[in-house]
C-alpha positions as CSV (number, residue, x, y, z in Angstrom):
1,M,-0.5,-18.7,-69.0
2,L,-3.2,-21.0,-71.3
3,P,-6.6,-21.5,-69.2
4,A,-7.5,-24.7,-68.2
5,L,-10.7,-24.3,-70.4
6,N,-8.2,-24.4,-73.7
7,R,-6.0,-27.1,-72.5
8,L,-6.4,-30.3,-74.8
9,R,-5.4,-33.1,-72.5
10,S,-7.2,-36.3,-73.1
11,S,-4.5,-39.1,-75.0
12,K,-7.5,-39.8,-77.2
13,D,-8.0,-36.6,-78.4
14,F,-4.4,-35.8,-78.9
15,A,-4.2,-39.1,-81.3
16,R,-7.5,-38.7,-83.3
17,T,-6.2,-34.7,-83.8
18,T,-3.1,-35.8,-85.4
19,K,-4.3,-38.5,-87.1
20,V,-7.8,-37.2,-88.7
21,G,-7.2,-33.1,-88.6
22,H,-5.3,-31.3,-91.4
23,R,-2.3,-30.0,-91.0
24,A,0.4,-27.3,-91.7
25,S,4.1,-27.2,-91.2
26,T,6.6,-24.4,-90.3
27,A,10.2,-24.9,-89.7
28,S,10.2,-26.8,-86.7
29,L,6.6,-27.0,-85.8
30,V,4.0,-29.3,-87.0
31,I,0.2,-27.8,-86.6
32,Y,-2.8,-30.4,-86.5
33,L,-6.2,-28.8,-86.6
34,R,-9.7,-31.0,-86.1
35,E,-13.0,-28.8,-86.5
36,E,-16.3,-30.8,-85.5
37,K,-19.4,-29.7,-83.8
38,D,-19.7,-31.8,-81.2
39,L,-16.1,-30.6,-79.4
40,P,-16.8,-27.6,-76.4
41,L,-17.3,-24.5,-78.1
42,A,-13.9,-22.8,-76.5
43,P,-10.6,-24.3,-78.6
44,Q,-8.3,-26.5,-77.3
45,I,-4.8,-26.8,-77.6
46,G,-2.3,-29.3,-76.8
47,F,1.3,-29.8,-77.0
48,I,3.7,-32.7,-77.8
49,V,7.5,-32.3,-77.7
50,S,9.4,-35.7,-77.7
51,K,13.2,-36.3,-76.3
52,V,14.7,-35.7,-80.2
53,V,14.5,-32.1,-79.2
54,G,16.0,-32.2,-75.5
55,G,16.3,-33.3,-72.5
56,S,13.0,-32.6,-69.9
57,V,14.4,-29.5,-68.9
58,T,14.8,-27.9,-72.4
59,R,11.2,-30.1,-73.1
60,H,9.4,-28.4,-70.3
61,R,10.7,-24.8,-71.3
62,I,9.8,-25.3,-74.9
63,A,6.2,-26.5,-73.7
64,R,5.7,-23.4,-71.3
65,Q,7.1,-21.1,-74.0
66,L,4.0,-22.5,-76.4
67,R,1.7,-22.2,-73.5
68,H,2.6,-18.4,-73.0
69,A,2.1,-17.9,-77.4
70,A,-0.7,-20.0,-77.7
71,A,-2.2,-18.2,-74.6
72,E,-1.8,-14.5,-76.7
73,Q,-3.0,-16.4,-80.2
74,I,-6.3,-18.5,-79.0
75,E,-8.6,-16.1,-80.7
76,L,-7.2,-16.8,-84.0
77,I,-8.1,-20.7,-83.7
78,P,-11.6,-21.2,-84.3
79,P,-14.3,-22.4,-81.7
80,H,-15.3,-26.3,-81.7
81,S,-11.6,-27.3,-82.4
82,H,-8.5,-29.1,-81.3
83,V,-5.4,-28.3,-82.3
84,V,-1.8,-29.9,-81.4
85,V,1.6,-28.5,-82.1
86,R,4.4,-31.0,-82.8
87,V,7.6,-29.6,-82.0
88,I,9.9,-31.2,-84.4
89,K,13.5,-28.8,-83.7
90,S,14.4,-26.8,-81.1
91,E,14.4,-22.9,-81.4
92,G,15.1,-20.3,-79.6
93,D,11.6,-18.5,-79.7
94,F,8.7,-20.3,-81.1
95,S,6.1,-17.4,-80.8
96,A,6.0,-16.4,-84.0
97,E,6.6,-19.6,-85.9
98,L,3.3,-20.6,-83.6
99,L,1.4,-17.5,-85.0
100,Q,2.6,-18.5,-88.8
101,G,1.3,-22.2,-88.4
102,I,-2.0,-21.3,-86.5
103,T,-2.3,-18.5,-89.3
104,K,-1.5,-20.9,-92.1
105,I,-4.1,-23.9,-91.1
106,V,-6.7,-21.7,-90.9
107,H,-6.5,-19.7,-94.1
108,K,-5.3,-23.5,-95.4
109,L,-9.2,-24.4,-94.1
110,G,-10.9,-21.0,-95.1
111,V,-12.6,-20.7,-91.8
112,Q,-13.6,-17.4,-91.1
113,R,-13.4,-16.0,-87.6
């Protein structure tokens, strides 16, 4: 499970990250990353799963899968950053795709971890 310290909760942080952050996409995910020195040291990650993906049960299942996968990959995310993962279509397993997207955006920014 993703620790509470690493969860992004504020709607203002979600909005700022999706509007100002850098973006990378995979087949079914769009990943936004915003890095600033005034953000908390521990990286924070949040998820957006819209109704287009499915009903409530499906959306919550996908969010749980993503939280579990993100907990395993949190060390890849640079400190002082916010990450928002938007699901654009339903897939069976998102863990490999999340790893691909996080690796892609971190490499795109040239962040050394």
